[in-house]
C-alpha positions as CSV (number, residue, x, y, z in Angstrom):
1,M,0.0,-0.2,-0.1
2,K,2.8,2.5,0.9
3,H,4.7,1.6,-2.0
4,D,2.1,2.5,-4.3
5,L,1.2,5.2,-2.5
6,F,5.1,6.5,-3.0
7,L,4.6,6.0,-6.9
8,Y,1.2,7.8,-7.0
9,L,2.2,10.7,-5.2
10,A,5.6,10.8,-7.3
11,Q,3.6,10.8,-10.4
12,R,1.5,13.7,-9.0
13,L,4.4,15.8,-8.0
14,T,5.6,15.5,-11.3
15,I,2.4,16.8,-12.7
16,V,2.6,19.6,-10.2
17,V,6.4,20.2,-11.1
18,T,5.9,20.3,-14.6
19,I,3.1,23.1,-14.6
20,A,5.3,25.1,-12.2
21,F,8.2,24.7,-14.7
22,L,5.9,25.8,-17.7
23,L,4.5,28.6,-15.7
24,S,8.2,29.8,-14.6
25,R,8.6,30.4,-18.3
26,H,6.3,33.4,-18.4
27,P,8.2,36.6,-17.7
28,A,5.8,37.9,-14.9
29,I,5.6,34.5,-13.3
30,R,9.3,33.8,-13.6
31,R,9.9,37.2,-11.7
32,F,8.5,35.8,-8.7
33,F,9.8,32.5,-8.8
34,A,13.2,34.1,-9.0
35,Y,13.2,36.8,-6.4
36,Q,12.0,37.2,-3.0
37,A,9.2,39.8,-2.7
38,T,9.7,43.3,-1.8
39,T,6.6,45.1,-1.9
40,K,3.1,44.5,-0.8
41,R,2.1,44.0,-4.1
42,D,4.7,41.0,-4.5
43,I,3.5,39.5,-1.6
44,L,-0.2,39.3,-2.9
45,R,1.0,38.0,-6.6
46,I,3.0,35.5,-4.9
47,S,0.2,34.4,-2.5
48,G,-2.1,34.1,-5.7
49,I,0.4,32.3,-7.6
50,F,1.4,29.8,-4.8
51,G,-2.2,29.3,-3.7
52,A,-2.9,28.1,-7.1
53,I,-0.2,25.6,-7.1
54,S,-1.8,24.4,-3.6
55,I,-5.1,24.0,-5.4
56,I,-3.4,21.9,-8.1
57,G,-1.5,20.2,-5.6
58,T,-5.0,18.8,-4.0
59,Y,-6.6,18.3,-7.5
60,A,-3.6,15.9,-8.2
61,A,-4.6,13.8,-5.1
62,V,-4.8,10.1,-4.2
63,P,-8.0,9.3,-2.6
64,I,-7.4,7.0,0.3
65,D,-9.2,5.9,3.6
66,G,-11.8,8.8,2.8
67,A,-9.2,11.5,2.9
68,L,-6.5,12.7,0.2
69,A,-2.9,12.2,-0.1
70,N,-1.5,15.0,-2.0
71,S,1.1,17.8,-2.8
72,R,-0.8,20.9,-1.5
73,V,1.7,21.7,1.2
74,I,4.2,22.5,-1.4
75,G,2.5,25.7,-2.6
76,P,2.4,27.5,0.9
77,V,5.6,26.6,2.0
78,L,7.3,27.6,-1.0
79,A,5.4,31.2,-0.7
80,G,6.2,31.8,2.9
81,L,10.1,30.9,1.7
82,L,9.8,33.6,-1.0
83,G,7.5,36.0,0.2
84,G,7.9,35.8,4.3
85,P,5.0,35.2,6.8
86,W,2.2,37.2,5.0
87,A,2.8,35.6,1.7
88,G,2.8,32.0,3.1
89,L,-0.6,32.9,5.1
90,G,-2.1,34.4,1.8
91,A,-1.3,31.1,-0.2
92,G,-2.1,28.9,2.8
93,L,-5.5,30.5,3.4
94,I,-6.2,29.9,-0.4
95,G,-5.4,26.3,-0.2
96,G,-6.5,25.6,2.9
97,I,-10.0,27.1,2.2
98,H,-10.2,25.4,-0.7
99,R,-9.0,21.8,0.7
100,W,-11.6,22.6,3.6
101,S,-14.8,23.2,0.6
102,L,-14.0,19.7,-0.5
103,G,-15.4,18.0,2.7
104,G,-14.1,15.0,4.2
105,F,-13.3,13.9,7.7
106,T,-9.8,15.5,7.4
107,A,-11.2,18.6,5.7
108,L,-11.0,21.1,8.8
109,A,-7.5,19.5,9.9
110,C,-6.2,19.9,6.4
111,G,-7.5,23.4,6.0
112,I,-5.7,24.4,9.6
113,S,-2.6,22.5,8.4
114,T,-2.2,24.4,5.4
115,V,-2.3,27.9,6.6
116,I,0.1,26.9,9.3
117,E,2.5,25.2,6.8
118,G,2.6,28.6,5.0
119,L,3.1,30.4,8.1
120,L,6.1,27.9,8.9
121,G,7.7,28.7,5.3
122,G,7.5,32.4,6.3
123,L,9.1,31.9,9.5
124,V,11.8,30.1,7.9
125,R,12.6,32.9,5.4
126,R,12.4,35.7,8.3
127,Y,14.8,33.7,10.7
128,H,17.0,32.3,8.0
129,P,18.2,35.5,5.6
130,Q,20.9,33.3,3.8
131,P,19.8,32.0,0.5
132,L,17.8,29.1,1.0
133,T,19.7,25.7,-0.2
134,G,18.0,22.4,-1.4
135,F,18.7,20.8,1.8
136,A,17.1,23.6,4.0
137,A,14.1,23.3,1.8
138,L,13.9,19.7,2.6
139,I,14.0,20.1,6.0
140,T,11.1,22.6,6.2
141,G,9.1,20.6,3.8
142,L,9.9,17.3,6.5
143,M,9.1,19.6,9.3
144,A,5.9,21.2,7.6
145,E,4.2,17.8,6.8
146,T,5.0,16.1,10.0
147,L,3.4,18.9,11.4
148,Q,0.3,18.1,9.2
149,M,0.4,14.9,10.6
150,L,0.2,15.9,14.1
151,I,-2.8,18.5,13.5
152,I,-4.5,15.5,11.5
153,L,-4.4,13.6,14.6
154,A,-5.1,16.2,17.1
155,V,-8.1,17.6,15.0
156,A,-9.9,14.9,12.6
157,R,-12.3,12.4,14.2
158,P,-12.9,9.8,14.7
159,F,-9.4,9.2,15.9
160,E,-9.1,6.0,15.1
161,D,-9.9,6.6,11.6
162,A,-6.9,9.4,11.8
163,V,-4.7,7.3,13.3
164,E,-5.5,4.7,10.5
165,L,-5.0,7.2,7.8
166,I,-1.6,8.6,9.2
167,S,-0.3,4.9,9.5
168,H,-0.8,4.8,5.6
169,I,0.2,8.4,4.3
170,A,2.4,9.8,6.7
171,L,5.9,8.6,5.5
172,P,5.2,9.0,1.4
173,M,3.5,12.5,2.1
174,I,6.3,13.9,4.0
175,L,9.3,12.3,2.0
176,V,7.6,13.1,-1.4
177,N,6.5,16.4,-0.5
178,A,9.9,17.3,1.2
179,S,11.5,16.2,-1.8
180,G,8.9,18.3,-4.0
181,I,9.8,21.3,-2.0
182,A,13.6,20.9,-2.1
183,I,12.9,20.1,-5.9
184,F,11.3,23.4,-6.3
185,V,13.9,25.2,-4.5
186,L,16.3,24.0,-6.7
187,M,14.4,25.0,-9.5
188,I,14.2,28.4,-8.0
189,Q,18.0,28.6,-7.7
190,D,18.4,27.6,-11.2
191,L,16.3,30.6,-12.2
192,R,17.9,33.0,-10.2
193,A,21.6,31.8,-11.4
194,R,19.9,32.6,-15.0
195,E,18.7,35.7,-13.9
196,E,22.2,36.8,-12.5
197,Q,23.8,35.6,-15.6
198,A,21.5,38.2,-17.4
199,S,21.9,40.8,-14.9
200,A,25.8,40.5,-15.4
201,G,24.8,40.9,-19.2
202,E,22.6,43.9,-18.5
203,A,25.3,45.5,-16.3
204,Q,27.9,44.9,-19.0
205,K,25.4,46.8,-21.4
206,A,24.8,49.6,-18.9
207,L,28.8,50.4,-18.8
208,Q,28.7,50.2,-22.6
209,I,25.7,52.7,-22.9
210,A,27.4,55.0,-20.1
211,T,30.6,55.0,-22.0
212,I,28.8,56.0,-25.3
213,T,26.5,58.6,-23.6
214,A,29.3,59.9,-21.0
215,P,30.5,62.7,-23.6
216,M,26.6,63.8,-24.2
217,L,26.1,64.0,-20.6
218,R,29.1,66.3,-19.8
219,Q,27.1,68.9,-21.2
220,G,24.8,68.4,-18.5
221,L,20.8,67.4,-18.9
222,N,19.1,69.4,-21.4
223,A,16.7,68.4,-24.6
224,K,19.5,68.0,-26.9
225,S,21.7,65.8,-24.8
226,A,18.8,63.6,-23.6
227,R,17.4,63.1,-26.9
228,K,21.0,61.4,-27.9
229,V,21.1,59.2,-24.5
230,A,17.5,58.2,-25.2
231,Q,18.4,57.2,-28.6
232,V,21.6,55.1,-27.5
233,V,19.8,53.4,-24.6
234,K,17.1,52.4,-27.1
235,N,19.5,51.1,-29.6
236,Q,21.4,49.0,-27.1
237,T,18.1,47.3,-25.4
238,D,15.1,45.7,-26.7
239,L,13.0,48.3,-24.8
240,A,9.7,49.7,-26.1
241,A,10.6,53.4,-25.3
242,V,13.1,55.2,-23.4
243,A,12.5,58.7,-21.9
244,L,14.3,61.0,-19.9
245,T,12.6,64.1,-17.8
246,S,14.1,67.2,-15.9
247,A,12.5,68.2,-12.7
248,D,9.6,69.5,-14.4
249,Q,9.2,68.4,-18.1
250,I,9.7,65.7,-20.8
251,L,13.2,66.3,-22.4
252,A,13.1,63.3,-24.5
253,H,11.0,60.2,-25.5
254,V,12.3,57.7,-27.9
255,G,10.5,54.5,-29.0
256,L,6.7,53.7,-29.3
257,G,4.4,56.6,-28.0
258,E,6.9,59.3,-29.1
259,D,3.7,60.8,-31.2
260,H,2.2,61.9,-28.2
261,H,4.9,61.9,-25.1
262,L,6.7,65.4,-26.7
263,P,9.7,67.0,-25.6
264,G,8.9,70.3,-23.7
265,M,5.4,68.8,-22.1
266,P,5.2,69.0,-18.3
267,V,5.5,66.0,-16.2
268,R,1.8,64.9,-15.9
269,T,2.2,61.5,-14.5
270,E,2.0,60.7,-10.9
271,I,4.6,57.8,-10.8
272,T,7.1,60.3,-12.3
273,R,6.1,62.8,-9.9
274,E,6.6,60.6,-7.1
275,V,10.1,59.6,-8.3
276,L,11.1,63.2,-8.6
277,R,9.3,64.0,-5.2
278,N,11.2,61.3,-3.4
279,G,14.0,60.1,-5.1
280,V,12.9,56.3,-5.1
281,P,12.4,54.1,-8.3
282,V,8.9,53.2,-9.1
283,I,7.3,50.2,-11.2
284,A,4.2,50.4,-13.0
285,T,3.1,47.0,-14.0
286,T,-0.1,47.8,-16.0
287,K,-1.4,50.7,-18.2
288,E,-3.7,52.1,-15.7
289,E,-0.1,52.9,-13.3
290,V,1.5,53.9,-16.6
291,Q,-1.1,56.7,-16.5
292,C,-1.0,57.7,-19.8
293,S,-3.7,60.1,-21.0
294,A,-3.8,59.0,-24.6
295,P,-6.4,56.1,-24.8
296,D,-4.7,54.2,-27.5
297,C,-1.0,54.4,-25.6
298,P,0.9,51.2,-26.5
299,L,3.4,51.3,-23.4
300,H,1.7,49.0,-20.8
301,S,4.3,48.9,-18.2
302,A,7.5,50.8,-17.1
303,I,10.0,51.5,-14.5
304,V,11.2,55.1,-13.6
305,V,14.2,56.0,-11.6
306,P,15.8,59.3,-10.4
307,L,18.6,61.1,-11.5
308,F,20.6,62.8,-8.9
309,S,23.1,65.6,-9.0
310,G,24.8,65.4,-5.6
311,N,21.9,65.2,-3.1
312,Q,19.3,66.8,-5.5
313,T,17.0,65.1,-7.7
314,V,17.2,66.8,-11.3
315,G,15.4,64.2,-13.6
316,A,14.2,60.9,-13.9
317,L,14.9,58.0,-16.6
318,K,11.8,55.9,-17.7
319,L,11.9,52.5,-19.2
320,Y,9.0,51.1,-21.0
321,R,7.8,47.8,-22.1
322,A,4.7,47.3,-24.4
323,R,3.2,44.6,-22.5
324,T,1.5,44.4,-18.8
325,L,3.7,42.9,-16.1
326,S,6.6,42.7,-18.6
327,V,9.3,44.9,-16.5
328,S,11.6,42.5,-15.4
329,L,14.6,42.3,-12.8
330,V,17.0,42.4,-15.3
331,D,15.2,45.7,-16.8
332,Q,15.2,47.0,-13.1
333,E,18.5,46.4,-12.3
334,L,19.4,47.9,-15.9
335,A,17.6,50.9,-15.1
336,K,19.1,51.3,-11.5
337,G,22.4,50.8,-13.3
338,L,22.4,53.3,-15.6
339,A,20.9,56.0,-13.3
340,H,23.5,55.6,-11.3
341,L,26.3,56.0,-13.9
342,F,23.8,59.0,-15.3
343,S,24.0,60.6,-12.1
344,T,27.8,60.6,-12.1
345,Q,28.0,61.8,-15.2
346,L,25.4,64.7,-14.2
347,E,27.2,65.5,-10.9
348,I,30.7,65.6,-13.0
349,A,29.1,67.9,-15.5
350,D,27.9,70.4,-12.3
351,L,31.7,70.2,-11.0
352,E,32.8,71.2,-14.2
353,K,30.5,74.0,-14.6
354,T,31.6,75.2,-10.9
355,A,35.0,75.0,-11.8
356,R,34.5,76.7,-15.3
357,L,32.8,79.8,-13.6
358,K,35.5,79.4,-10.6
359,T,38.0,80.0,-13.5
360,V,36.2,82.8,-15.1
361,A,35.4,84.5,-11.6
362,E,39.6,83.7,-10.9
363,I,40.5,85.7,-14.4
364,R,37.8,88.7,-13.7
365,A,39.5,89.0,-10.5
366,L,42.9,89.2,-12.0
367,Q,41.4,91.8,-14.5
368,A,40.1,93.9,-12.1
369,Q,43.3,93.7,-10.3
370,I,45.2,96.1,-12.5
371,S,46.0,98.8,-10.5
372,P,44.3,102.5,-11.7
373,H,47.9,103.7,-10.9
374,F,49.4,101.8,-13.5
375,L,47.0,103.1,-16.0
376,F,47.6,106.7,-14.5
377,N,51.6,106.0,-14.6
378,A,51.2,104.7,-18.0
379,L,49.4,107.8,-19.3
380,N,51.7,110.2,-17.7
381,T,54.7,108.5,-19.2
382,I,53.1,108.8,-22.8
383,A,52.5,112.4,-22.1
384,S,55.7,112.9,-21.4
385,Y,56.8,111.6,-24.7
386,V,54.1,113.7,-26.8
387,R,56.5,116.6,-27.4
388,T,59.8,115.3,-27.6
389,Q,59.7,111.6,-29.0
390,P,56.0,111.9,-30.7
391,E,56.5,108.6,-32.6
392,T,57.5,106.7,-29.3
393,A,54.5,108.4,-27.8
394,R,52.2,106.8,-30.5
395,N,54.1,103.3,-30.1
396,L,53.4,103.4,-26.4
397,L,49.6,104.4,-27.1
398,I,49.0,101.3,-29.5
399,Q,51.0,99.0,-26.6
400,L,48.5,100.3,-24.0
401,G,45.4,99.8,-26.2
402,D,46.8,96.4,-26.9
403,F,47.2,95.8,-23.1
404,F,44.0,96.5,-22.1
405,R,42.3,94.8,-25.3
406,K,43.7,91.5,-24.4
407,N,43.5,92.3,-20.4
408,L,39.8,93.2,-20.6
409,R,38.4,90.2,-23.2
410,D,35.8,87.8,-22.4
411,P,37.6,85.0,-20.2
412,V,38.5,82.0,-22.4
413,Q,40.3,79.0,-20.9
414,F,43.2,78.7,-23.1
415,V,45.5,80.8,-25.2
416,T,48.6,80.2,-26.8
417,L,52.0,80.8,-25.1
418,A,52.7,83.3,-28.3
419,D,49.3,85.1,-27.6
420,E,50.3,85.4,-23.8
421,L,53.9,86.6,-24.6
422,Q,52.4,89.4,-26.6
423,H,50.3,90.6,-23.9
424,I,53.6,90.7,-21.8
425,E,55.4,92.3,-24.3
426,A,52.8,95.3,-24.4
427,Y,53.2,95.5,-20.5
428,L,56.8,95.5,-20.3
429,A,57.1,98.0,-23.2
430,L,55.2,100.5,-21.2
431,E,57.4,99.7,-17.8
432,Q,60.4,99.9,-19.8
433,A,59.3,103.4,-21.1
434,R,58.6,104.6,-17.7
435,F,61.9,103.3,-15.8
436,E,64.1,103.6,-18.7
437,D,67.4,102.2,-17.6
438,R,66.3,100.8,-14.4
439,L,64.6,97.8,-15.9
440,Q,66.5,95.8,-18.5
441,V,64.6,92.7,-20.0
442,V,66.2,89.5,-21.2
443,K,64.1,87.1,-23.4
444,D,65.1,83.5,-24.4
445,I,62.2,82.1,-25.8
446,D,62.3,78.5,-27.7
447,P,59.9,78.4,-31.0
448,Q,58.7,75.1,-30.2
449,T,57.0,76.6,-27.4
450,L,55.1,79.1,-28.9
451,T,51.9,77.1,-29.7
452,C,51.9,75.6,-26.4
453,Q,48.2,76.1,-24.7
454,V,48.4,77.9,-21.3
455,P,45.7,79.6,-19.1
456,P,45.3,83.3,-20.0
457,L,46.8,85.9,-18.0
458,L,49.2,83.0,-16.6
459,L,52.8,85.4,-16.7
460,Q,51.6,89.3,-16.2
461,P,50.9,88.7,-12.4
462,L,54.3,87.1,-12.2
463,V,55.8,89.7,-14.3
464,E,54.2,92.5,-12.5
465,N,55.2,91.0,-9.0
466,A,58.9,90.7,-10.3
467,I,59.0,94.2,-11.2
468,R,57.0,96.0,-8.7
469,H,58.4,93.8,-5.6
470,G,61.2,92.8,-7.1
471,L,63.1,95.3,-9.0
472,L,62.2,98.8,-8.3
473,P,62.5,98.7,-4.5
474,L,66.4,98.8,-6.0
475,R,67.5,102.1,-6.4
476,Q,69.5,101.0,-9.4
477,G,67.0,98.5,-10.7
478,G,67.6,95.3,-12.0
479,T,67.3,92.6,-14.7
480,L,64.2,90.5,-15.5
481,T,64.7,87.2,-17.1
482,L,61.9,85.6,-19.2
483,R,62.9,82.2,-20.5
484,T,60.7,79.2,-22.1
485,C,61.9,76.0,-23.0
486,H,60.4,72.5,-24.5
487,V,61.0,69.5,-22.5
488,D,59.8,65.9,-22.9
489,D,57.1,66.2,-20.8
490,G,55.7,69.7,-21.7
491,T,56.8,73.3,-21.6
492,T,58.8,75.1,-18.7
493,I,58.5,78.8,-18.2
494,T,60.6,80.7,-15.8
495,I,60.2,84.5,-15.0
496,A,63.4,85.4,-13.1
497,D,64.9,88.8,-11.5
498,N,68.0,89.8,-9.6
499,G,66.1,91.8,-7.2
500,V,65.3,92.2,-3.6
501,G,64.0,88.6,-3.1
502,I,61.3,87.0,-0.9
503,P,61.4,85.6,2.4
504,Q,60.9,81.8,2.7
505,T,57.8,82.5,5.0
506,H,56.1,84.6,2.7
507,I,56.6,82.1,0.0
508,D,55.2,79.8,2.2
509,L,52.1,81.9,2.7
510,L,51.5,82.5,-0.9
511,L,51.6,78.8,-1.8
512,H,50.0,77.3,1.7
513,K,47.1,74.7,0.8
514,E,44.8,76.9,3.0
515,K,44.1,80.1,1.8
516,P,45.0,83.1,4.2
517,P,43.2,85.9,5.2
518,L,43.2,88.4,2.3
519,T,45.1,90.8,4.9
520,A,48.1,88.4,5.3
521,I,49.5,88.8,1.5
522,T,50.1,92.1,-0.7
523,T,48.0,93.0,-4.0
524,G,50.9,91.2,-5.7
525,G,50.8,87.9,-3.6
526,I,47.2,87.9,-4.4
527,G,48.0,87.6,-8.1
528,V,50.7,84.9,-7.8
529,R,48.7,82.9,-5.6
530,N,45.7,83.1,-8.0
531,V,48.0,81.9,-10.7
532,H,49.3,79.1,-8.5
533,E,45.9,77.8,-7.6
534,R,44.8,77.8,-11.3
535,L,47.7,75.8,-12.1
536,V,46.9,73.3,-9.5
537,T,43.3,73.3,-10.5
538,I,43.7,72.7,-13.9
539,Y,46.9,70.3,-13.9
540,G,47.1,68.6,-10.5
541,P,49.3,69.4,-7.5
542,A,52.5,68.1,-9.3
543,Y,51.8,71.4,-11.6
544,G,51.6,74.3,-8.9
545,L,53.8,77.3,-9.1
546,C,57.4,76.8,-8.0
547,I,59.2,79.8,-6.3
548,E,62.8,80.0,-5.3
549,S,64.3,82.9,-3.6
550,S,65.9,84.4,-0.6
551,P,66.5,87.8,0.5
552,G,68.9,89.8,-1.4
553,S,69.3,87.0,-4.0
554,G,66.3,87.7,-6.5
555,T,63.4,85.3,-7.5
556,C,62.8,82.6,-9.9
557,C,59.3,81.8,-10.8
558,T,58.9,78.5,-12.6
559,V,55.5,77.2,-14.4
560,R,55.4,74.0,-15.9
561,I,53.0,73.3,-18.6
562,P,52.3,69.7,-19.6
563,N,51.9,68.2,-23.0
564,Q,48.3,66.6,-22.6
565,A,46.1,69.8,-21.7
566,P,42.8,68.8,-19.9
567,I,39.6,69.0,-21.8
568,P,38.1,72.6,-21.7
569,L,35.3,72.9,-19.6
570,T,32.1,74.4,-21.2
571,L,28.9,76.0,-19.8
């Protein structure tokens, strides 16, 4: 008898497992087989799916001694193992109420045991957080079926019939159903392994997309960059549509529905507003949840993930599918991965914009630093030549105009060294006319260096500092030497004077990492420090200004420009 029951139950179990396997091929159901529940909606769906499996197990029963030997326990226990106590309770109620409705002297006992077995699976899930193994599932199944036998003995009447029934079904049901639960878990593990492989493929795909879209997002999140990014994502995936929004409007929509999801339209759907408001991904599994106002919209499910810059939500990425319940976990992982990578690029873009604004502000500060006294002194010098040397006065006026024209131009990030040297030429011409024999200038310019790209207003503060604070305090004046040299790793520029020198404490103050109070350094020192900080910001700490000096021995400032200049930043 027991041997035959083993065979019958094994056959029925094969039917249940086959049905479950076929169900697991459907993407919407595979999602719940392969992943644990994360939301209330997941719990309800798991309860429904495994409650149905429980009912199938009941109908695949073997009648014996006025009762049913079946595989009903598999559904509730698996629901609990996947979804926790509430999912196990839900599936248990579905399967238990159905079994009770069929009648028989064990109907009430089986109904109660089905609910309790679902709760047992849920408790194992709650207190066994590690990934469930086939062996752990087997032990859970043995415990659940043993508990069912005890409940039948405690509740079913007459007691003698219950004892007789248990003597026939206990061992076959305990072993077969526990094995069935273990087989299900092994199947789920296989599904998870496949999903993980798919997720790894999606992660690789996300990196490829990020590589392609990085230059696009370096310009920030706008209609133009969003359109390009959405097109790339659509081309690299099988998604029905891809959309990007800002904090208040649609920036781009590529794919199905682009005839009515138009760029420039305000964000209208509640799921997108919720994502922008809370900064948390939202999944829409039906057309109603997608909330498109167009009645014939072909988009029936979506995942919406936020895009961040720093801690601020600046937009949303939306991935659409054309079928209900078709957003898989792979889609979710792809969306989250892309959102993270896009957010990183947007944050970099904002940092670059900030750096650009800082650079512009520093150049404006240098432009504003030109002392009015320099203008007055230059004009007085020119006036002194007007009658005696009118041609010299004319040339000096041209130099003065050229100096201020270059000094007051709109800030740019890089100019050629030749252009920067022309600016210095104009400045030196005016200073030499003013101080005559007290200022000697020696130039040693390597022609190979003239095309080198350098930050604007790089040399003028250094030259001005050398003249005003190095040479002019000497009664006899001195010599300023300007030298450029091409080396293997870039260009070296030196500005040296044989003036009064600078104490080491003042050099340390100029090049100190922490910005000192403005009152702690002179106006000339502010310009030198500005040059140093810009070099460090653009090229890195290794390319900061180098100052060698000591009192009475002159000063030498060295600037190194690497061969590979950074990519210019744009607003």
